[in-house]
GUTORTOR-589522 format. One record per residue (C-alpha): residue in one letter; x, y, z. Coordinates in steps of 0.02 Angstrom, whole numbers, padded with zeros to 5 digits, always signed. Example, Ala and Ser with C-alpha at 12.3 -4.5 7.8 and 13.67 -1.06 7.14 Angstrom:
BEGIN
a+00615-00225+00390 s+00684-00053+00357 
END
This chain:
BEGIN
m+01737+03978-01671 v+01835+03905-01527 l+01780+03730-01579 f+01834+03758-01759 g+02001+03824-01697 l+02030+03670-01591 i+01983+03558-01737 a+02104+03651-01851 i+02244+03638-01723 g+02207+03454-01699 l+02212+03424-01887 i+02377+03516-01904 l+02453+03414-01763 f+02386+03254-01838 l+02463+03292-02008 y+02626+03346-01928 f+02647+03186-01829 k+02588+03080-01976 n+02720+03157-02089 l+02851+03137-01952 y+02805+02953-01936 i+02815+02927-02125 r+02985+03013-02136 r+03054+02908-01994 r+02984+02750-02071 l+03061+02790-02240 k+03227+02830-02156 r+03226+02662-02068 s+03183+02570-02229 a+03305+02663-02340 v+03466+02584-02400 p+03613+02672-02315 e+03695+02805-02423 e+03854+02703-02435 y+03761+02558-02517 r+03669+02673-02638 e+03834+02749-02692 l+03910+02576-02716 l+03763+02522-02823 q+03777+02678-02928 t+03965+02659-02949 h+03984+02472-02977 v+03820+02400-03044 r+03784+02449-03224 y+03612+02367-03219 y+03564+02483-03076 q+03638+02636-03162 q+03519+02614-03308 l+03360+02608-03203 s+03238+02752-03183 d+03236+02843-03016 t+03077+02749-02968 d+03151+02581-03011 k+03313+02625-02921 l+03214+02653-02762 r+03126+02485-02783 f+03293+02401-02816 q+03364+02478-02657 q+03216+02414-02556 m+03238+02239-02627 v+03423+02246-02586 q+03384+02293-02408 r+03259+02152-02387 f+03384+02028-02456 l+03522+02087-02339 k+03406+02076-02189 r+03357+01897-02231 t+03526+01830-02290 h+03685+01808-02190 i+03844+01846-02288 e+04008+01788-02213 g+04188+01769-02269 v+04298+01617-02248 g+04480+01665-02267 t+04429+01837-02326 l+04354+01997-02259 v+04178+02041-02315 e+04172+02226-02357 p+04018+02335-02394 l+04057+02320-02581 d+04047+02131-02569 r+03880+02136-02480 t+03815+02260-02608 l+03869+02154-02755 v+03799+01993-02682 a+03632+02078-02653 a+03633+02156-02827 s+03669+01984-02903 a+03519+01915-02811 i+03400+02054-02859 i+03442+02074-03044 p+03364+01908-03100 i+03205+01933-02995 f+03179+02118-03025 g+03034+02081-03141 f+02941+01989-03003 k+02857+02081-02860 d+02879+02015-02683 w+02995+01873-02734 e+03101+01805-02592 y+03241+01676-02593 f+03163+01557-02468 n+03291+01424-02518 l+03440+01529-02463 t+03499+01576-02289 n+03687+01602-02307 v+03810+01663-02438 i+03990+01615-02401 l+04132+01709-02486 y+04299+01624-02517 p+04447+01730-02569 d+04466+01644-02737 t+04428+01482-02828 f+04396+01322-02730 n+04380+01136-02762 e+04240+01010-02742 t+04283+00983-02560 y+04268+01170-02528 q+04455+01198-02505 f+04524+01364-02567 e+04706+01314-02550 g+04802+01179-02641 n+04771+01097-02811 q+04619+01073-02923 r+04538+01237-02874 n+04431+01282-03024 i+04260+01321-02950 l+04202+01502-02946 g+04031+01476-02868 m+03914+01340-02807 v+03737+01319-02743 g+03741+01201-02596 s+03645+01038-02587 g+03620+00903-02456 a+03702+00960-02294 l+03737+01128-02378 h+03558+01158-02430 g+03518+01343-02413 q+03700+01392-02436 m+03790+01475-02581 i+03978+01485-02599 l+04059+01617-02707 s+04235+01669-02750 r+04255+01848-02690 n+04371+01886-02835 a+04246+01816-02960 l+04105+01915-02879 r+04198+02079-02902 e+04262+02036-03076 g+04084+02000-03133 f+04037+02182-03105 a+04205+02262-03146 n+04211+02195-03324 v+04062+02274-03414 t+04109+02216-03589 d+04107+02028-03564 k+03955+01914-03552 s+03995+01835-03383 n+03945+01861-03202 t+03977+01717-03083 a+03860+01777-02945 i+03713+01804-03063 h+03750+01630-03134 e+03732+01551-02961 f+03575+01648-02916 v+03495+01591-03079 h+03535+01412-03026 l+03447+01452-02862 l+03294+01515-02956 d+03298+01359-03063 k+03299+01257-02903 t+03137+01332-02834 d+03037+01191-02914 g+03148+01064-02827 v+03279+01027-02959 i+03412+01122-03057 d+03372+01066-03234 g+03365+01221-03343 m+03175+01219-03341 p+03125+01360-03221 t+02942+01311-03206 k+02914+01433-03063 l+02966+01577-03176 m+02894+01538-03347 e+02716+01515-03405 h+02675+01337-03454 s+02649+01385-03636 y+02832+01435-03649 s+02901+01269-03587 i+02908+01173-03751 p+02970+01321-03857 w+03104+01356-03726 m+03171+01178-03726 q+03168+01171-03916 l+03269+01331-03922 v+03390+01265-03789 h+03422+01104-03886 k+03444+01196-04051 t+03568+01320-03974 i+03668+01186-03884 q+03687+01095-04050 q+03752+01257-04127 m+03874+01271-03982 y+03939+01095-04016 e+03967+01146-04196 g+04058+01305-04142 h+03934+01421-04226 t+03899+01535-04079 d+03979+01661-03962 i+03896+01587-03807 n+04013+01521-03670 p+04044+01336-03715 y+04017+01288-03532 g+03832+01313-03567 a+03832+01160-03679 t+03875+01042-03534 s+03692+01030-03478 q+03524+01115-03493 a+03546+01185-03317 e+03713+01263-03359 f+03646+01329-03522 f+03507+01422-03431 a+03630+01499-03308 v+03758+01545-03442 i+03631+01623-03560 s+03556+01719-03414 e+03726+01794-03377 y+03735+01847-03559 f+03557+01919-03549 f+03594+02029-03399 e+03774+02075-03440 r+03759+02111-03626 p+03575+02117-03672 d+03612+02225-03823 l+03731+02095-03895 l+03614+01950-03855 a+03469+02037-03941 e+03577+02066-04094 n+03658+01894-04105 h+03521+01784-04032 p+03352+01874-04047 e+03250+01717-04010 l+03343+01684-03849 y+03331+01867-03799 e+03142+01871-03826 m+03115+01708-03732 l+03218+01769-03584 t+03119+01932-03576 k+02965+01822-03551 i+03048+01710-03421 f+03120+01852-03317 r+02979+01975-03357 q+03098+02117-03396 k+03190+02195-03541 p+03365+02253-03493 i+03373+02358-03653 
END
């Protein structure tokens, strides 16, 4: 009886310390309450997730923030900015498990638009976001105002930060060309490009509601239509069902 009592006590202590360890581990891995509240308040995509998917989204946000340095140049980076940058990164990859942005180390926030020489004062400042190349490989530059506007306006079809992260995904095969071979199955490649060319032609003719900037190149088309897909999936499915269905296959998720 004494032996059984000792075994029972030992089992109770084991379970107690195991549960204590699990709770502490979960607490360490959890996204701080402030960030969860910011996601719930400002990110419509997150608001529409199930409780289980919200937890997975939070965990992906935390991993991204641990791996990626976010800094401001001429502007202060606030928790909201960090939250929105991370959300912009996670939304396009949420359909992929264990995806990491190995081609990104830093996100730099400018207060507003900037020019091709990365100046945010003076003339010819019309750039909202950019994925760095050459000496700036691994860097992304975003307008802080554009970042916030992308999530504040829930009725448009635009989101600058998502646009740039889609470029980054496109670049994982070595080139930003609108053909995200690392994302799509090979069998979708030809149908995708046929659909891209057909839609760009429609854009030239003015027969579409897609942002005309998408017609400048296949790479920009992919980024622009991805913004549309994540910002207004209901409208894209209604107006462009072929594009919507193809993007559900590329990103492995259905936002509606």
